[in-house]
C-alpha positions, 0 to 999 in steps of 0.5 A, a space after each residue: 365727587 358730588 352725589 346725585 339727586 335721586 329724584 331729579 336724576 330719575 325725572 331727567 331719565 324718565 323725561 328723556 325716555 318719554 321724549 324718545 317715545 314721542 319721537 318714535 311716534 312722530 316718525 311712525 306718524 309722518 313717514 308711513 309703514 315702509 320707512 318706519 320699518 326701514 328706520 327701526 331695522 337700521 337702528 336695531 342692527 338688522 333685526 327685522 321689525 316688520 312683523 311687530 310694527 303696528 301702525 294703527 295704535 289708538 292715541 289713548 294707548 300711545 298716551 299710556 305708553 308714554 306714561 309707562 315709559 316715563 315711569 320705567 325711566 324714572 325708576 331706572 334713573 333713580 336706581 342708577 343715582 342711588 347705586 352711584 351715590 352708594 358707590 361714592 360713599 364706599 370710596 371715602 
């Protein structure tokens, strides 16, 4: 099997996480509080998010959120790729 490029895999996971975060922002911006709560309740198998959904988030805070989720995704993806590559080395 081929080894994964750690930086590229990390970037791919981080970018995907940031796109999901952006999608969440779009949902919240376009459908309003009630539909947002229903949408996320259905995604979370009935967990009620009514008390934690915050609709008045400033744009700068959302920007920081995208950056942080990208970094966490990059770190997670890099870790997954490194562990995968290490496991490949043990098979040979």
